[in-house]
KEKE-3310 file (N, C-alpha, C; in steps of 0.2 Angstrom, whole numbers, plus 5000, padded with zeros to 4 digits):
npx = (5013:5002:4999:5013:5011:5001:5006:5016:5007:5002:5012:5012:5003:5005:5016:5012:5003:5012:5016:5008:5002:5017:5016:5006:5010:5020:5012:5002:5015:5022:5009:5010:5020:5018:5008:5014:5020:5027:5032:5045:5056:5064:5052:5043:5048:5046:5034:5029:5034:5026:5012:5013:5017:5011:5004:4998:4994:4977:4963:4948:4944:4941:4924:4926:4939:4949:4955:4970:4973:4972)
npy = (5018:5020:5006:5006:5014:5010:4998:5006:5010:5000:4994:5005:5003:4989:4991:5000:4990:4981:4987:4990:4979:4973:4985:4977:4965:4968:4976:4963:4957:4964:4965:4952:4949:4959:4951:4940:4944:4940:4927:4917:4922:4910:4901:4908:4908:4896:4894:4901:4892:4885:4887:4888:4881:4869:4857:4853:4847:4845:4848:4848:4848:4858:4860:4851:4845:4833:4825:4826:4818:4800)
npz = (4800:4810:4813:4821:4831:4836:4844:4853:4862:4866:4873:4883:4890:4893:4900:4910:4919:4923:4934:4942:4946:4950:4964:4970:4973:4979:4989:4996:5002:5009:5018:5023:5030:5039:5049:5052:5062:5075:5073:5067:5054:5048:5050:5042:5032:5027:5029:5018:5007:5009:5007:4995:4987:4972:4974:4988:5002:5004:5016:5012:4997:4985:4975:4962:4963:4963:4980:4988:4998:5001)
capx = (5013:4994:5002:5019:5007:4994:5011:5020:5001:5001:5019:5012:4998:5009:5021:5006:4999:5017:5019:5003:5008:5023:5014:5001:5015:5026:5008:5003:5022:5021:5004:5009:5026:5014:5002:5018:5028:5027:5036:5052:5059:5061:5047:5039:5048:5043:5025:5027:5035:5022:5008:5011:5015:5003:5000:5000:4987:4971:4958:4943:4947:4936:4922:4928:4946:4951:4958:4978:4974:4968)
capy = (5021:5017:5001:5006:5021:5004:4998:5011:5012:4994:4993:5010:5000:4983:4993:5002:4986:4978:4992:4990:4972:4977:4986:4974:4960:4972:4974:4957:4953:4968:4961:4943:4949:4962:4947:4936:4949:4936:4922:4921:4923:4904:4900:4912:4907:4888:4896:4903:4889:4877:4890:4892:4873:4868:4851:4853:4840:4849:4839:4849:4850:4865:4859:4849:4845:4828:4826:4822:4809:4795)
capz = (4807:4814:4819:4825:4836:4842:4845:4858:4866:4871:4876:4888:4894:4899:4909:4915:4921:4927:4938:4944:4947:4957:4967:4974:4975:4987:4996:5000:5005:5019:5023:5024:5035:5046:5049:5058:5067:5081:5070:5067:5046:5043:5049:5040:5024:5026:5028:5011:5002:5011:5007:4987:4984:4969:4974:4993:5003:5006:5018:5011:4993:4982:4969:4956:4963:4968:4983:4986:5000:4997)
cpx = (5008:4997:5010:5016:5001:5004:5015:5013:4999:5007:5018:5008:5002:5015:5017:5005:5006:5018:5016:5004:5011:5023:5010:5004:5017:5020:5006:5010:5023:5017:5006:5017:5022:5011:5006:5022:5030:5034:5042:5053:5059:5055:5042:5041:5047:5034:5025:5028:5028:5012:5008:5014:5007:5000:5001:4993:4980:4964:4952:4945:4939:4932:4926:4936:4944:4956:4964:4978:4968:4963)
cpy = (5020:5012:5001:5012:5014:5001:4998:5011:5003:4991:4999:5004:4991:4984:4997:4995:4981:4981:4993:4984:4971:4980:4981:4970:4963:4973:4969:4956:4957:4967:4956:4945:4953:4957:4942:4940:4942:4930:4922:4918:4916:4899:4903:4909:4899:4889:4895:4898:4882:4881:4891:4885:4872:4864:4851:4850:4847:4845:4845:4850:4852:4859:4857:4848:4840:4830:4823:4817:4806:4792)
cpz = (4812:4819:4823:4833:4841:4844:4854:4863:4872:4875:4882:4892:4899:4900:4915:4921:4925:4933:4941:4947:4954:4962:4973:4978:4982:4994:5000:5003:5014:5023:5027:5031:5044:5050:5055:5060:5073:5079:5066:5058:5044:5045:5045:5032:5025:5026:5021:5007:5004:5005:4997:4982:4978:4973:4982:4995:5003:5010:5015:5004:4989:4976:4964:4954:4964:4974:4983:4995:5000:5005)
residu = (UNK:UNK:UNK:UNK:UNK:UNK:UNK:UNK:UNK:UNK:UNK:UNK:UNK:UNK:UNK:UNK:UNK:UNK:UNK:UNK:UNK:UNK:UNK:UNK:UNK:UNK:UNK:UNK:UNK:UNK:UNK:UNK:UNK:UNK:UNK:UNK:UNK:UNK:UNK:UNK:UNK:UNK:UNK:UNK:UNK:UNK:UNK:UNK:UNK:UNK:UNK:UNK:UNK:UNK:UNK:UNK:UNK:UNK:UNK:UNK:UNK:UNK:UNK:UNK:UNK:UNK:UNK:UNK:UNK:UNK)
# end
């Protein structure tokens, strides 16, 4: 019974954290759209696609990173 109680608590915690993460993501998305009010939806989507690519080119690599630019 103790194990079942612990599992229920862990599940509640996971659900709570997931809901908080979803709220933060929604807030970030809303904030981002407000920043680009004068930009068309296509341009905004293109920006999001570029900014979320894992191997985008960077002019100044972070410390410890290798630049993609030769």
